[in-house]
N, C-alpha and C positions, 0 to 999 in steps of 0.2 A: 372771850374764851375762857371755860372753866378748867380746873385741873383734870375732871374727865376726858374732855376733849384733847388736851394735851397729851395725855398717857395712853397706853395702849390696853388692850382688852384684860389682859392679866391685872394691871393695876386698876382699872375700873372695877374688876370684880372685889378685890380687896377693899377698895373704897366704898363700894356698895353694902359689904358686910359690916365694916367698921360704922358706917353712918346708919343702918337698918338693924343691926343685930344678926344673929344668926338666922340663916334662910337655907330653904330648900333648893335644890338646882331648878326646879320649876319657878319659883319665885324670883330667882336670880335673873333666870331667862327671861322672864317678864319684866323685871325692873330695868333690865340693860338692854331690852327689846333685842335679845340675841336668840340664835338658834341653839336648842338644848343639846345638839350632838359637839356643836363646836365650842360650846360653854363647857361641856364634860371634860373635852381635851385640856381647856385651860386648866379646869379645876384640879384635874389628875396632876399636871405640871407644878399647880401651886403646892398640892400635897406633897409630891415627891421632894420638892425642895423646902418642905416643912413651913411654907408661909399661911397656909390654910389648915385647919384641922377637921375632920369629918367625925360626925357621932351619929348614933342610932341605928338601926335595924329595920323598923317598919318603914320609918321615914327618915331619910338621910338628912342630916343637917350640916351645914358648913359654917365654919367662922374662922376669922383670922386669930392666927397665933399670936398672942399677946407678947410672947418672949421673942419674937424673931425682929431683929435689927428694922426690917422694911416696914412692918406693921408699926413700929414705933415712929419711923419716919413720915410715914403717910398721915398718922394721927397728928402730928405735928403740921404737916402741910393741911390738913382739915381747920385745924386751929386758927393757922395763919389766913387762909381762905375766907373764913368766918368773921375775921376783924378788918375793921376799916381803917384805912392809911388816915392818919390825922390830916386834917384841913391846915393849908399854910396861909 
């Protein structure tokens, strides 16, 4: 089981943004195999709570807020999941 499977949709959104960089809602929906309406609801919640930042006028781009504690914690989890445990 990877960390995306362990956590819910909102964490999966932030993890996708951390791994792939800023993305549009459509690109995120493709990446997460999610419905765009459902994803929009989660993005709105993430923005309201300061976890995700929205940019742009013609194309809306979402990115994780680098100053939010949850973002920092998820970055650490990504780093841990990318390292291998030493063999004994």
